NUVO-861171 format. One record per residue: x, y, z of N, C-alpha, C, O, CB in turn; residue number from 1. Coordinates in Angstrom, 3 decimals, decimal comma, always signed. Glycine has a CB too. Example, Ala and Ser with C-alpha at 12.3 -4.5 7.8 and 13.67 -1.06 7.14 Angstrom:
<node n_xx="+13,190" n_yy="-5,690" n_zz="+7,800" ca_xx="+12,300" ca_yy="-4,500" ca_zz="+7,800" c_xx="+13,200" c_yy="-3,300" c_zz="+7,800" o_xx="+14,236" o_yy="-3,319" o_zz="+8,465" cb_xx="+11,308" cb_yy="-4,473" cb_zz="+9,046" pos="1"/>
<node n_xx="+12,850" n_yy="-2,250" n_zz="+7,080" ca_xx="+13,670" ca_yy="-1,060" ca_zz="+7,140" c_xx="+12,900" c_yy="+0,030" c_zz="+7,870" o_xx="+13,409" o_yy="+1,138" o_zz="+8,039" cb_xx="+14,084" cb_yy="-0,598" cb_zz="+5,725" pos="2"/>
END
This chain:
<node n_xx="+0,848" n_yy="-1,167" n_zz="+0,000" ca_xx="+0,000" ca_yy="+0,000" ca_zz="+0,000" c_xx="+0,894" c_yy="+1,230" c_zz="+0,000" o_xx="+1,769" o_yy="+1,366" o_zz="+0,855" cb_xx="-0,965" cb_yy="-0,002" cb_zz="+1,216" pos="1"/>
<node n_xx="+0,679" n_yy="+2,120" n_zz="-0,951" ca_xx="+1,497" ca_yy="+3,311" ca_zz="-1,063" c_xx="+1,020" c_yy="+4,432" c_zz="-0,175" o_xx="+0,039" o_yy="+4,300" o_zz="+0,556" cb_xx="+1,530" cb_yy="+3,774" cb_zz="-2,473" pos="2"/>
<node n_xx="+1,724" n_yy="+5,525" n_zz="-0,251" ca_xx="+1,381" ca_yy="+6,674" ca_zz="+0,593" c_xx="+0,028" c_yy="+7,256" c_zz="+0,216" o_xx="-0,717" o_yy="+7,706" o_zz="+1,087" cb_xx="+2,456" cb_yy="+7,753" cb_zz="+0,485" pos="3"/>
<node n_xx="-0,300" n_yy="+7,253" n_zz="-1,078" ca_xx="-1,589" ca_yy="+7,801" ca_zz="-1,491" c_xx="-2,742" c_yy="+6,923" c_zz="-1,023" o_xx="-3,810" o_yy="+7,431" o_zz="-0,680" cb_xx="-1,635" cb_yy="+7,958" cb_zz="-3,007" pos="4"/>
<node n_xx="-2,534" n_yy="+5,605" n_zz="-1,006" ca_xx="-3,561" ca_yy="+4,708" ca_zz="-0,472" c_xx="-3,760" c_yy="+4,935" c_zz="+1,022" o_xx="-4,883" o_yy="+4,863" o_zz="+1,521" cb_xx="-3,186" cb_yy="+3,244" cb_zz="-0,737" pos="5"/>
<node n_xx="-2,674" n_yy="+5,207" n_zz="+1,732" ca_xx="-2,778" ca_yy="+5,474" ca_zz="+3,168" c_xx="-3,556" c_yy="+6,749" c_zz="+3,424" o_xx="-4,402" o_yy="+6,799" o_zz="+4,317" cb_xx="-1,390" cb_yy="+5,572" cb_zz="+3,800" pos="6"/>
<node n_xx="-3,272" n_yy="+7,775" n_zz="+2,646" ca_xx="-3,981" ca_yy="+9,054" ca_zz="+2,793" c_xx="-5,449" c_yy="+8,883" c_zz="+2,427" o_xx="-6,329" o_yy="+9,373" o_zz="+3,133" cb_xx="-3,333" cb_yy="+10,152" cb_zz="+1,910" pos="7"/>
<node n_xx="-5,715" n_yy="+8,184" n_zz="+1,320" ca_xx="-7,091" ca_yy="+7,965" ca_zz="+0,885" c_xx="-7,868" c_yy="+7,156" c_zz="+1,919" o_xx="-9,038" o_yy="+7,438" o_zz="+2,178" cb_xx="-7,115" cb_yy="+7,253" cb_zz="-0,469" pos="8"/>
<node n_xx="-7,220" n_yy="+6,150" n_zz="+2,510" ca_xx="-7,886" ca_yy="+5,358" ca_zz="+3,545" c_xx="-8,215" c_yy="+6,189" c_zz="+4,765" o_xx="-9,267" o_yy="+6,009" o_zz="+5,378" cb_xx="-7,022" cb_yy="+4,186" cb_zz="+3,948" pos="9"/>
<node n_xx="-7,316" n_yy="+7,106" n_zz="+5,124" ca_xx="-7,566" ca_yy="+7,992" ca_zz="+6,258" c_xx="-8,698" c_yy="+8,966" c_zz="+5,996" o_xx="-9,378" o_yy="+9,402" o_zz="+6,925" cb_xx="-6,317" cb_yy="+8,755" cb_zz="+6,601" pos="10"/>
<node n_xx="-8,901" n_yy="+9,307" n_zz="+4,734" ca_xx="-9,967" ca_yy="+10,244" ca_zz="+4,368" c_xx="-11,288" c_yy="+9,538" c_zz="+4,082" o_xx="-12,280" o_yy="+10,199" o_zz="+3,773" cb_xx="-9,552" cb_yy="+11,054" cb_zz="+3,156" pos="11"/>
<node n_xx="-11,320" n_yy="+8,232" n_zz="+4,176" ca_xx="-12,559" ca_yy="+7,491" ca_zz="+3,994" c_xx="-12,744" c_yy="+6,895" c_zz="+2,616" o_xx="-13,873" o_yy="+6,592" o_zz="+2,229" cb_xx="-13,693" cb_yy="+8,368" cb_zz="+4,286" pos="12"/>
<node n_xx="-11,672" n_yy="+6,719" n_zz="+1,864" ca_xx="-11,783" ca_yy="+6,121" ca_zz="+0,535" c_xx="-12,105" c_yy="+4,636" c_zz="+0,665" o_xx="-11,676" o_yy="+3,976" o_zz="+1,612" cb_xx="-10,477" cb_yy="+6,327" cb_zz="-0,273" pos="13"/>
<node n_xx="-12,855" n_yy="+4,127" n_zz="-0,287" ca_xx="-13,250" ca_yy="+2,723" ca_zz="-0,274" c_xx="-12,347" c_yy="+1,865" c_zz="-1,149" o_xx="-12,479" o_yy="+0,642" o_zz="-1,130" cb_xx="-14,684" cb_yy="+2,583" cb_zz="-0,729" pos="14"/>
<node n_xx="-11,449" n_yy="+2,449" n_zz="-1,902" ca_xx="-10,605" ca_yy="+1,705" ca_zz="-2,837" c_xx="-9,694" c_yy="+0,683" c_zz="-2,172" o_xx="-9,508" o_yy="-0,393" o_zz="-2,741" cb_xx="-9,774" cb_yy="+2,659" cb_zz="-3,621" pos="15"/>
<node n_xx="-9,110" n_yy="+0,948" n_zz="-0,997" ca_xx="-8,199" ca_yy="-0,046" ca_zz="-0,401" c_xx="-8,900" c_yy="-1,318" c_zz="+0,086" o_xx="-8,231" o_yy="-2,322" o_zz="+0,332" cb_xx="-7,462" cb_yy="+0,579" cb_zz="+0,756" pos="16"/>
<node n_xx="-10,203" n_yy="-1,302" n_zz="+0,228" ca_xx="-10,929" ca_yy="-2,463" ca_zz="+0,732" c_xx="-11,040" c_yy="-3,533" c_zz="-0,339" o_xx="-11,181" o_yy="-3,230" o_zz="-1,524" cb_xx="-12,321" cb_yy="-2,058" cb_zz="+1,220" pos="17"/>
<node n_xx="-10,975" n_yy="-4,792" n_zz="+0,089" ca_xx="-11,213" ca_yy="-5,884" ca_zz="-0,846" c_xx="-12,708" c_yy="-5,963" c_zz="-1,136" o_xx="-13,513" o_yy="-5,330" o_zz="-0,453" cb_xx="-10,681" cb_yy="-7,236" cb_zz="-0,278" pos="18"/>
<node n_xx="-13,074" n_yy="-6,738" n_zz="-2,146" ca_xx="-14,489" ca_yy="-6,861" ca_zz="-2,504" c_xx="-15,310" c_yy="-7,449" c_zz="-1,366" o_xx="-16,428" o_yy="-7,001" o_zz="-1,110" cb_xx="-14,645" cb_yy="-7,723" cb_zz="-3,749" pos="19"/>
<node n_xx="-14,766" n_yy="-8,443" n_zz="-0,687" ca_xx="-15,483" ca_yy="-9,075" ca_zz="+0,429" c_xx="-15,655" c_yy="-8,096" c_zz="+1,590" o_xx="-16,724" o_yy="-8,032" o_zz="+2,198" cb_xx="-14,734" cb_yy="-10,337" cb_zz="+0,907" pos="20"/>
<node n_xx="-14,606" n_yy="-7,338" n_zz="+1,897" ca_xx="-14,694" ca_yy="-6,343" ca_zz="+2,973" c_xx="-15,708" c_yy="-5,266" c_zz="+2,624" o_xx="-16,473" o_yy="-4,820" o_zz="+3,479" cb_xx="-13,316" cb_yy="-5,707" cb_zz="+3,241" pos="21"/>
<node n_xx="-15,710" n_yy="-4,851" n_zz="+1,365" ca_xx="-16,652" ca_yy="-3,829" ca_zz="+0,918" c_xx="-18,089" c_yy="-4,312" c_zz="+1,074" o_xx="-18,944" o_yy="-3,575" o_zz="+1,565" cb_xx="-16,378" cb_yy="-3,447" cb_zz="-0,543" pos="22"/>
<node n_xx="-18,355" n_yy="-5,547" n_zz="+0,659" ca_xx="-19,701" ca_yy="-6,104" ca_zz="+0,788" c_xx="-20,106" c_yy="-6,251" c_zz="+2,249" o_xx="-21,245" o_yy="-5,951" o_zz="+2,606" cb_xx="-19,784" cb_yy="-7,457" cb_zz="+0,089" pos="23"/>
<node n_xx="-19,185" n_yy="-6,710" n_zz="+3,100" ca_xx="-19,487" ca_yy="-6,876" ca_zz="+4,524" c_xx="-19,793" c_yy="-5,543" c_zz="+5,190" o_xx="-20,758" o_yy="-5,430" o_zz="+5,946" cb_xx="-18,323" cb_yy="-7,556" cb_zz="+5,238" pos="24"/>
<node n_xx="-18,976" n_yy="-4,537" n_zz="+4,912" ca_xx="-19,210" ca_yy="-3,227" ca_zz="+5,514" c_xx="-20,503" c_yy="-2,610" c_zz="+5,009" o_xx="-21,213" o_yy="-1,957" o_zz="+5,773" cb_xx="-18,042" cb_yy="-2,293" cb_zz="+5,226" pos="25"/>
<node n_xx="-20,824" n_yy="-2,806" n_zz="+3,724" ca_xx="-22,061" ca_yy="-2,265" ca_zz="+3,191" c_xx="-23,272" c_yy="-2,926" c_zz="+3,858" o_xx="-24,251" o_yy="-2,258" o_zz="+4,188" cb_xx="-22,114" cb_yy="-2,456" cb_zz="+1,671" pos="26"/>
<node n_xx="-23,193" n_yy="-4,229" n_zz="+4,047" ca_xx="-24,307" ca_yy="-4,934" ca_zz="+4,686" c_xx="-24,486" c_yy="-4,472" c_zz="+6,130" o_xx="-25,616" o_yy="-4,299" o_zz="+6,588" cb_xx="-24,077" cb_yy="-6,454" cb_zz="+4,641" pos="27"/>
<node n_xx="-23,383" n_yy="-4,272" n_zz="+6,849" ca_xx="-23,484" ca_yy="-3,772" ca_zz="+8,220" c_xx="-24,091" c_yy="-2,368" c_zz="+8,236" o_xx="-24,895" o_yy="-2,042" o_zz="+9,109" cb_xx="-22,096" cb_yy="-3,764" cb_zz="+8,897" pos="28"/>
<node n_xx="-23,704" n_yy="-1,548" n_zz="+7,272" ca_xx="-24,255" ca_yy="-0,192" ca_zz="+7,195" c_xx="-25,737" c_yy="-0,231" c_zz="+6,823" o_xx="-26,527" o_yy="+0,566" o_zz="+7,328" cb_xx="-23,471" cb_yy="+0,651" cb_zz="+6,170" pos="29"/>
<node n_xx="-26,110" n_yy="-1,152" n_zz="+5,946" ca_xx="-27,518" ca_yy="-1,284" ca_zz="+5,570" c_xx="-28,364" c_yy="-1,681" c_zz="+6,776" o_xx="-29,473" o_yy="-1,179" o_zz="+6,958" cb_xx="-27,682" cb_yy="-2,317" cb_zz="+4,444" pos="30"/>
<node n_xx="-27,834" n_yy="-2,585" n_zz="+7,595" ca_xx="-28,546" ca_yy="-2,993" ca_zz="+8,809" c_xx="-28,731" c_yy="-1,809" c_zz="+9,759" o_xx="-29,796" o_yy="-1,647" o_zz="+10,355" cb_xx="-27,787" cb_yy="-4,128" cb_zz="+9,520" pos="31"/>
<node n_xx="-27,687" n_yy="-0,979" n_zz="+9,897" ca_xx="-27,803" ca_yy="+0,217" ca_zz="+10,745" c_xx="-28,810" c_yy="+1,193" c_zz="+10,154" o_xx="-29,559" o_yy="+1,834" o_zz="+10,892" cb_xx="-26,430" cb_yy="+0,906" cb_zz="+10,911" pos="32"/>
<node n_xx="-28,835" n_yy="+1,312" n_zz="+8,815" ca_xx="-29,780" ca_yy="+2,211" ca_zz="+8,152" c_xx="-31,214" c_yy="+1,772" c_zz="+8,400" o_xx="-32,078" o_yy="+2,599" o_zz="+8,693" cb_xx="-29,502" cb_yy="+2,268" cb_zz="+6,647" pos="33"/>
<node n_xx="-31,473" n_yy="+0,473" n_zz="+8,284" ca_xx="-32,814" ca_yy="-0,058" ca_zz="+8,474" c_xx="-33,283" c_yy="+0,156" c_zz="+9,916" o_xx="-34,465" o_yy="+0,407" o_zz="+10,152" cb_xx="-32,852" cb_yy="-1,550" cb_zz="+8,114" pos="34"/>
<node n_xx="-32,371" n_yy="+0,058" n_zz="+10,870" ca_xx="-32,768" ca_yy="+0,166" ca_zz="+12,269" c_xx="-32,560" c_yy="+1,572" c_zz="+12,857" o_xx="-32,743" o_yy="+1,764" o_zz="+14,059" cb_xx="-31,997" cb_yy="-0,837" cb_zz="+13,085" pos="35"/>
<node n_xx="-32,182" n_yy="+2,551" n_zz="+12,030" ca_xx="-31,932" ca_yy="+3,894" ca_zz="+12,561" c_xx="-33,236" c_yy="+4,553" c_zz="+13,021" o_xx="-34,306" o_yy="+4,331" o_zz="+12,454" cb_xx="-31,241" cb_yy="+4,771" cb_zz="+11,496" pos="36"/>
<node n_xx="-33,103" n_yy="+5,373" n_zz="+14,073" ca_xx="-34,271" ca_yy="+6,020" ca_zz="+14,660" c_xx="-34,428" c_yy="+7,470" c_zz="+14,231" o_xx="-35,546" o_yy="+7,987" o_zz="+14,215" cb_xx="-34,191" cb_yy="+5,950" cb_zz="+16,153" pos="37"/>
<node n_xx="-33,352" n_yy="+8,125" n_zz="+13,891" ca_xx="-33,431" ca_yy="+9,551" ca_zz="+13,569" c_xx="-33,301" c_yy="+9,770" c_zz="+12,067" o_xx="-32,668" o_yy="+8,986" o_zz="+11,359" cb_xx="-32,338" cb_yy="+10,336" cb_zz="+14,316" pos="38"/>
<node n_xx="-33,900" n_yy="+10,827" n_zz="+11,609" ca_xx="-33,841" ca_yy="+11,179" ca_zz="+10,198" c_xx="-32,416" c_yy="+11,566" c_zz="+9,810" o_xx="-31,952" o_yy="+11,235" o_zz="+8,718" cb_xx="-34,817" cb_yy="+12,328" cb_zz="+9,884" pos="39"/>
<node n_xx="-31,737" n_yy="+12,256" n_zz="+10,692" ca_xx="-30,373" ca_yy="+12,699" ca_zz="+10,406" c_xx="-29,436" c_yy="+11,507" c_zz="+10,185" o_xx="-28,659" o_yy="+11,481" o_zz="+9,230" cb_xx="-29,849" cb_yy="+13,575" cb_zz="+11,553" pos="40"/>
<node n_xx="-29,524" n_yy="+10,534" n_zz="+11,075" ca_xx="-28,674" ca_yy="+9,348" ca_zz="+10,950" c_xx="-29,032" c_yy="+8,549" c_zz="+9,701" o_xx="-28,143" o_yy="+8,110" o_zz="+8,972" cb_xx="-28,803" cb_yy="+8,461" cb_zz="+12,198" pos="41"/>
<node n_xx="-30,322" n_yy="+8,358" n_zz="+9,449" ca_xx="-30,721" ca_yy="+7,581" ca_zz="+8,275" c_xx="-30,332" c_yy="+8,294" c_zz="+6,987" o_xx="-29,983" o_yy="+7,637" o_zz="+6,006" cb_xx="-32,230" cb_yy="+7,319" cb_zz="+8,295" pos="42"/>
<node n_xx="-30,383" n_yy="+9,604" n_zz="+6,966" ca_xx="-29,968" ca_yy="+10,358" ca_zz="+5,790" c_xx="-28,466" c_yy="+10,204" c_zz="+5,539" o_xx="-28,039" o_yy="+10,031" o_zz="+4,398" cb_xx="-30,327" cb_yy="+11,837" cb_zz="+5,954" pos="43"/>
<node n_xx="-27,677" n_yy="+10,266" n_zz="+6,600" ca_xx="-26,228" ca_yy="+10,092" ca_zz="+6,471" c_xx="-25,897" c_yy="+8,681" c_zz="+5,989" o_xx="-25,053" o_yy="+8,501" o_zz="+5,110" cb_xx="-25,527" cb_yy="+10,374" cb_zz="+7,818" pos="44"/>
<node n_xx="-26,563" n_yy="+7,685" n_zz="+6,565" ca_xx="-26,315" ca_yy="+6,303" ca_zz="+6,162" c_xx="-26,775" c_yy="+6,042" c_zz="+4,724" o_xx="-26,142" o_yy="+5,279" o_zz="+3,995" cb_xx="-27,023" cb_yy="+5,343" cb_zz="+7,119" pos="45"/>
<node n_xx="-27,872" n_yy="+6,675" n_zz="+4,323" ca_xx="-28,371" ca_yy="+6,545" ca_zz="+2,954" c_xx="-27,322" c_yy="+7,045" c_zz="+1,963" o_xx="-27,065" o_yy="+6,406" o_zz="+0,943" cb_xx="-29,695" cb_yy="+7,324" cb_zz="+2,778" pos="46"/>
<node n_xx="-26,724" n_yy="+8,185" n_zz="+2,270" ca_xx="-25,669" ca_yy="+8,729" ca_zz="+1,413" c_xx="-24,450" c_yy="+7,811" c_zz="+1,384" o_xx="-23,840" o_yy="+7,626" o_zz="+0,330" cb_xx="-25,260" cb_yy="+10,124" cb_zz="+1,893" pos="47"/>
<node n_xx="-24,093" n_yy="+7,238" n_zz="+2,522" ca_xx="-22,961" ca_yy="+6,323" ca_zz="+2,581" c_xx="-23,239" c_yy="+5,049" c_zz="+1,774" o_xx="-22,344" o_yy="+4,522" o_zz="+1,113" cb_xx="-22,643" cb_yy="+5,970" cb_zz="+4,039" pos="48"/>
<node n_xx="-24,466" n_yy="+4,566" n_zz="+1,831" ca_xx="-24,815" ca_yy="+3,383" ca_zz="+1,050" c_xx="-24,633" c_yy="+3,648" c_zz="-0,440" o_xx="-24,182" o_yy="+2,769" o_zz="-1,175" cb_xx="-26,259" cb_yy="+2,954" cb_zz="+1,340" pos="49"/>
<node n_xx="-24,977" n_yy="+4,841" n_zz="-0,885" ca_xx="-24,780" ca_yy="+5,190" ca_zz="-2,295" c_xx="-23,296" c_yy="+5,265" c_zz="-2,648" o_xx="-22,913" o_yy="+4,925" o_zz="-3,767" cb_xx="-25,460" cb_yy="+6,527" cb_zz="-2,612" pos="50"/>
<node n_xx="-22,457" n_yy="+5,704" n_zz="-1,713" ca_xx="-21,005" ca_yy="+5,692" ca_zz="-1,944" c_xx="-20,513" c_yy="+4,266" c_zz="-2,151" o_xx="-19,738" o_yy="+3,995" o_zz="-3,068" cb_xx="-20,254" cb_yy="+6,346" cb_zz="-0,759" pos="51"/>
<node n_xx="-20,969" n_yy="+3,358" n_zz="-1,297" ca_xx="-20,576" ca_yy="+1,956" ca_zz="-1,418" c_xx="-21,091" c_yy="+1,365" c_zz="-2,731" o_xx="-20,364" o_yy="+0,639" o_zz="-3,410" cb_xx="-21,106" cb_yy="+1,142" cb_zz="-0,221" pos="52"/>
<node n_xx="-22,331" n_yy="+1,670" n_zz="-3,089" ca_xx="-22,889" ca_yy="+1,167" ca_zz="-4,345" c_xx="-22,102" c_yy="+1,682" c_zz="-5,540" o_xx="-21,857" o_yy="+0,939" o_zz="-6,491" cb_xx="-24,360" cb_yy="+1,567" cb_zz="-4,475" pos="53"/>
<node n_xx="-21,706" n_yy="+2,942" n_zz="-5,497" ca_xx="-20,920" ca_yy="+3,518" ca_zz="-6,585" c_xx="-19,579" c_yy="+2,835" c_zz="-6,733" o_xx="-19,138" o_yy="+2,565" o_zz="-7,850" cb_xx="-20,716" cb_yy="+4,996" cb_zz="-6,360" pos="54"/>
<node n_xx="-18,924" n_yy="+2,552" n_zz="-5,617" ca_xx="-17,630" ca_yy="+1,873" ca_zz="-5,663" c_xx="-17,792" c_yy="+0,442" c_zz="-6,179" o_xx="-16,968" o_yy="-0,034" o_zz="-6,960" cb_xx="-16,973" cb_yy="+1,867" cb_zz="-4,267" pos="55"/>
<node n_xx="-18,846" n_yy="-0,241" n_zz="-5,747" ca_xx="-19,073" ca_yy="-1,607" ca_zz="-6,213" c_xx="-19,376" c_yy="-1,621" c_zz="-7,715" o_xx="-18,924" o_yy="-2,518" o_zz="-8,427" cb_xx="-20,231" cb_yy="-2,260" cb_zz="-5,425" pos="56"/>
<node n_xx="-20,126" n_yy="-0,648" n_zz="-8,195" ca_xx="-20,428" ca_yy="-0,538" ca_zz="-9,620" c_xx="-19,166" c_yy="-0,241" c_zz="-10,414" o_xx="-18,954" o_yy="-0,812" o_zz="-11,484" cb_xx="-21,476" cb_yy="+0,552" cb_zz="-9,866" pos="57"/>
<node n_xx="-18,323" n_yy="+0,654" n_zz="-9,894" ca_xx="-17,076" ca_yy="+0,994" ca_zz="-10,570" c_xx="-16,199" c_yy="-0,243" c_zz="-10,722" o_xx="-15,623" o_yy="-0,478" o_zz="-11,784" cb_xx="-16,324" cb_yy="+2,090" cb_zz="-9,801" pos="58"/>
<node n_xx="-16,102" n_yy="-1,032" n_zz="-9,653" ca_xx="-15,290" ca_yy="-2,249" ca_zz="-9,708" c_xx="-15,865" c_yy="-3,263" c_zz="-10,686" o_xx="-15,115" o_yy="-3,921" o_zz="-11,408" cb_xx="-15,180" cb_yy="-2,873" cb_zz="-8,324" pos="59"/>
<node n_xx="-17,181" n_yy="-3,397" n_zz="-10,716" ca_xx="-17,810" ca_yy="-4,332" ca_zz="-11,647" c_xx="-17,575" c_yy="-3,899" c_zz="-13,091" o_xx="-17,324" o_yy="-4,739" o_zz="-13,956" cb_xx="-19,315" cb_yy="-4,439" cb_zz="-11,364" pos="60"/>
<node n_xx="-17,656" n_yy="-2,597" n_zz="-13,358" ca_xx="-17,417" ca_yy="-2,094" ca_zz="-14,704" c_xx="-15,967" c_yy="-2,302" c_zz="-15,127" o_xx="-15,702" o_yy="-2,660" o_zz="-16,275" cb_xx="-17,776" cb_yy="-0,616" cb_zz="-14,786" pos="61"/>
<node n_xx="-15,027" n_yy="-2,082" n_zz="-14,210" ca_xx="-13,617" ca_yy="-2,314" ca_zz="-14,529" c_xx="-13,354" c_yy="-3,792" c_zz="-14,809" o_xx="-12,601" o_yy="-4,126" o_zz="-15,723" cb_xx="-12,721" cb_yy="-1,827" cb_zz="-13,380" pos="62"/>
<node n_xx="-13,970" n_yy="-4,674" n_zz="-14,027" ca_xx="-13,796" ca_yy="-6,110" ca_zz="-14,244" c_xx="-14,380" c_yy="-6,515" c_zz="-15,599" o_xx="-13,794" o_yy="-7,339" o_zz="-16,300" cb_xx="-14,464" cb_yy="-6,918" cb_zz="-13,106" pos="63"/>
<node n_xx="-15,514" n_yy="-5,950" n_zz="-15,969" ca_xx="-16,120" ca_yy="-6,254" ca_zz="-17,267" c_xx="-15,220" c_yy="-5,775" c_zz="-18,403" o_xx="-15,063" o_yy="-6,468" o_zz="-19,408" cb_xx="-17,514" cb_yy="-5,604" cb_zz="-17,380" pos="64"/>
<node n_xx="-14,635" n_yy="-4,600" n_zz="-18,245" ca_xx="-13,725" ca_yy="-4,094" ca_zz="-19,284" c_xx="-12,498" c_yy="-4,984" c_zz="-19,429" o_xx="-12,022" o_yy="-5,213" o_zz="-20,541" cb_xx="-13,291" cb_yy="-2,660" cb_zz="-18,962" pos="65"/>
<node n_xx="-11,980" n_yy="-5,490" n_zz="-18,300" ca_xx="-10,822" ca_yy="-6,395" ca_zz="-18,362" c_xx="-11,183" c_yy="-7,706" c_zz="-19,054" o_xx="-10,398" o_yy="-8,234" o_zz="-19,841" cb_xx="-10,288" cb_yy="-6,680" cb_zz="-16,947" pos="66"/>
<node n_xx="-12,373" n_yy="-8,229" n_zz="-18,758" ca_xx="-12,792" ca_yy="-9,512" ca_zz="-19,320" c_xx="-13,223" c_yy="-9,401" c_zz="-20,781" o_xx="-13,112" o_yy="-10,366" o_zz="-21,536" cb_xx="-13,924" cb_yy="-10,085" cb_zz="-18,500" pos="67"/>
<node n_xx="-13,715" n_yy="-8,229" n_zz="-21,180" ca_xx="-14,226" ca_yy="-8,015" ca_zz="-22,537" c_xx="-13,611" c_yy="-6,753" c_zz="-23,134" o_xx="-14,293" o_yy="-5,734" o_zz="-23,249" cb_xx="-15,773" cb_yy="-7,911" cb_zz="-22,532" pos="68"/>
<node n_xx="-12,345" n_yy="-6,801" n_zz="-23,513" ca_xx="-11,673" ca_yy="-5,580" ca_zz="-23,973" c_xx="-12,210" c_yy="-5,039" c_zz="-25,300" o_xx="-12,083" o_yy="-3,844" o_zz="-25,570" cb_xx="-10,202" cb_yy="-5,843" cb_zz="-24,111" pos="69"/>
<node n_xx="-12,806" n_yy="-5,894" n_zz="-26,130" ca_xx="-13,295" ca_yy="-5,447" ca_zz="-27,434" c_xx="-14,797" c_yy="-5,229" c_zz="-27,459" o_xx="-15,380" o_yy="-5,119" o_zz="-28,537" cb_xx="-12,921" cb_yy="-6,446" cb_zz="-28,490" pos="70"/>
<node n_xx="-15,435" n_yy="-5,163" n_zz="-26,304" ca_xx="-16,890" ca_yy="-5,001" ca_zz="-26,246" c_xx="-17,289" c_yy="-3,602" c_zz="-26,702" o_xx="-16,636" o_yy="-2,614" o_zz="-26,366" cb_xx="-17,410" cb_yy="-5,266" cb_zz="-24,819" pos="71"/>
<node n_xx="-18,366" n_yy="-3,537" n_zz="-27,466" ca_xx="-18,915" ca_yy="-2,249" ca_zz="-27,901" c_xx="-20,408" c_yy="-2,244" c_zz="-27,618" o_xx="-21,034" o_yy="-3,297" o_zz="-27,489" cb_xx="-18,632" cb_yy="-1,990" cb_zz="-29,420" pos="72"/>
<node n_xx="-20,963" n_yy="-1,062" n_zz="-27,525" ca_xx="-22,395" ca_yy="-0,918" ca_zz="-27,322" c_xx="-23,095" c_yy="-1,118" c_zz="-28,656" o_xx="-22,696" o_yy="-0,534" o_zz="-29,664" cb_xx="-22,741" cb_yy="+0,469" cb_zz="-26,710" pos="73"/>
<node n_xx="-24,113" n_yy="-1,922" n_zz="-28,666" ca_xx="-24,845" ca_yy="-2,177" ca_zz="-29,909" c_xx="-25,778" c_yy="-1,016" c_zz="-30,196" o_xx="-26,526" o_yy="-0,581" o_zz="-29,319" cb_xx="-25,641" cb_yy="-3,503" cb_zz="-29,826" pos="74"/>
<node n_xx="-25,736" n_yy="-0,520" n_zz="-31,404" ca_xx="-26,649" ca_yy="+0,539" ca_zz="-31,835" c_xx="-27,482" c_yy="-0,019" c_zz="-32,979" o_xx="-26,952" o_yy="-0,430" o_zz="-34,011" cb_xx="-25,872" cb_yy="+1,841" cb_zz="-32,272" pos="75"/>
<node n_xx="-28,772" n_yy="-0,027" n_zz="-32,782" ca_xx="-29,672" ca_yy="-0,567" ca_zz="-33,792" c_xx="-30,119" c_yy="+0,536" c_zz="-34,744" o_xx="-29,932" o_yy="+1,719" o_zz="-34,462" cb_xx="-30,890" cb_yy="-1,233" cb_zz="-33,132" pos="76"/>
<node n_xx="-30,696" n_yy="+0,157" n_zz="-35,843" ca_xx="-31,136" ca_yy="+1,104" ca_zz="-36,870" c_xx="-32,193" c_yy="+2,066" c_zz="-36,332" o_xx="-32,173" o_yy="+3,252" o_zz="-36,661" cb_xx="-31,688" cb_yy="+0,351" cb_zz="-38,082" pos="77"/>
<node n_xx="-33,119" n_yy="+1,564" n_zz="-35,504" ca_xx="-34,223" ca_yy="+2,388" ca_zz="-35,014" c_xx="-34,002" c_yy="+2,914" c_zz="-33,606" o_xx="-34,934" o_yy="+3,443" o_zz="-33,000" cb_xx="-35,496" cb_yy="+1,602" cb_zz="-35,051" pos="78"/>
<node n_xx="-32,834" n_yy="+2,787" n_zz="-33,085" ca_xx="-32,559" ca_yy="+3,272" ca_zz="-31,739" c_xx="-31,784" c_yy="+2,240" c_zz="-30,952" o_xx="-31,535" o_yy="+1,131" o_zz="-31,422" cb_xx="-33,853" cb_yy="+3,623" cb_zz="-31,017" pos="79"/>
<node n_xx="-31,410" n_yy="+2,622" n_zz="-29,751" ca_xx="-30,551" ca_yy="+1,765" ca_zz="-28,943" c_xx="-31,198" c_yy="+0,436" c_zz="-28,569" o_xx="-30,560" o_yy="-0,612" o_zz="-28,669" cb_xx="-30,152" cb_yy="+2,488" cb_zz="-27,699" pos="80"/>
<node n_xx="-32,438" n_yy="+0,471" n_zz="-28,147" ca_xx="-33,059" ca_yy="-0,749" ca_zz="-27,609" c_xx="-34,324" c_yy="-1,150" c_zz="-28,334" o_xx="-35,078" o_yy="-1,988" o_zz="-27,840" cb_xx="-33,369" cb_yy="-0,566" cb_zz="-26,157" pos="81"/>
<node n_xx="-34,570" n_yy="-0,571" n_zz="-29,493" ca_xx="-35,778" ca_yy="-0,892" ca_zz="-30,233" c_xx="-35,494" c_yy="-2,000" c_zz="-31,233" o_xx="-34,395" o_yy="-2,065" o_zz="-31,784" cb_xx="-36,327" cb_yy="+0,350" cb_zz="-30,945" pos="82"/>
<node n_xx="-36,461" n_yy="-2,869" n_zz="-31,476" ca_xx="-36,230" ca_yy="-3,965" ca_zz="-32,420" c_xx="-36,231" c_yy="-3,464" c_zz="-33,878" o_xx="-36,775" o_yy="-2,402" o_zz="-34,182" cb_xx="-37,306" cb_yy="-5,056" cb_zz="-32,236" pos="83"/>
<node n_xx="-35,619" n_yy="-4,240" n_zz="-34,751" ca_xx="-35,555" ca_yy="-3,912" ca_zz="-36,168" c_xx="-36,603" c_yy="-4,682" c_zz="-36,983" o_xx="-36,415" o_yy="-4,865" o_zz="-38,186" cb_xx="-34,161" cb_yy="-4,206" cb_zz="-36,704" pos="84"/>
<node n_xx="-37,679" n_yy="-5,128" n_zz="-36,377" ca_xx="-38,606" ca_yy="-6,014" ca_zz="-37,083" c_xx="-39,749" c_yy="-5,290" c_zz="-37,789" o_xx="-40,681" o_yy="-5,958" o_zz="-38,237" cb_xx="-39,176" cb_yy="-6,997" cb_zz="-36,122" pos="85"/>
<node n_xx="-39,731" n_yy="-3,979" n_zz="-37,910" ca_xx="-40,843" ca_yy="-3,303" ca_zz="-38,591" c_xx="-40,498" c_yy="-2,904" c_zz="-39,990" o_xx="-41,329" o_yy="-2,326" o_zz="-40,690" cb_xx="-41,267" cb_yy="-2,091" cb_zz="-37,828" pos="86"/>
END
């Protein structure tokens, strides 16, 4: 772990966490969110859950790019998701 990872970890970055640690911490935070009593706490936890979701999505997208380096988005004649059968 480099100096920038140490600084990022101290500031609350999620990048140094492994995938399993990230999932475990998110689940613990979700449990706290579900059982929170105050609006302030639930609002803070809601925002944190979105941070975790964003990091998990980023990692999934990077893994997909590594596994499929030549993947492209399909564009159809009538639009992105419309069928060509008319």
